[in-house]
C-alpha positions, 0 to 999 in steps of 0.5 A: 458675408456678416462681420458681425459676432455675438459673444456670450461666454469664454470669448467675451472681453472679461474671459481671459481666455486665450481664444478670446485674445485672438479674437480681439486681434482680429477684430473690433469690439462694437460694445456690450450687447444682448440676444434673445434666448436663455443661458445655461452653465455648461460647466467651464463655458455657457451654453446659448438655447433659443427661446423666442418669445421667451421675453429671456436675454443673453448679455455679452458682446458684439464684434465686427470681425477683420476678416470674416470667413478667415476668423468665422472659420478658426471659431467654427473649429473652436466650437467644435463644429464639423460641417456637413454633421449638424446631428453630432455637432453641439452648436450652431452658428445661426444669424440672429439679432443683438442689440447693442446696449449703446442702441441700435439692433444688429445682424450677428452670428452667435453660436447656439447651442444644440443639446439639452440642457437641465433645467437647474443648470440655467443661469437666470439673470442671462450673464455667465461669469468666468469661474463661476461653473 
């Protein structure tokens, strides 16, 4: 199972969120990275929308999970993913290519947002900041 995870919101090392603290206990931070997509504000957290070919990038971090199956189980629950209920879930976990700032690419799991979001909620720089709304 792929051990890599790309995060861009409350799980970032700088977010100060308890679930991010748990992630850091169960994984090793590989470094800053970006992934193709557009980032939108959903209030207290962001949502990444896929945007192939747009040139837009979302900035975050890549982790190597120590025990991928166990960590992905609680991460899916944290993102409120209900197996078999794709139409009801707000997020889906998919594998996408992330570019590490230090160089190189890695195939990583990422949570993409599935629901429509108003264009006015776009975070143009693709970088979420805690408490930014």
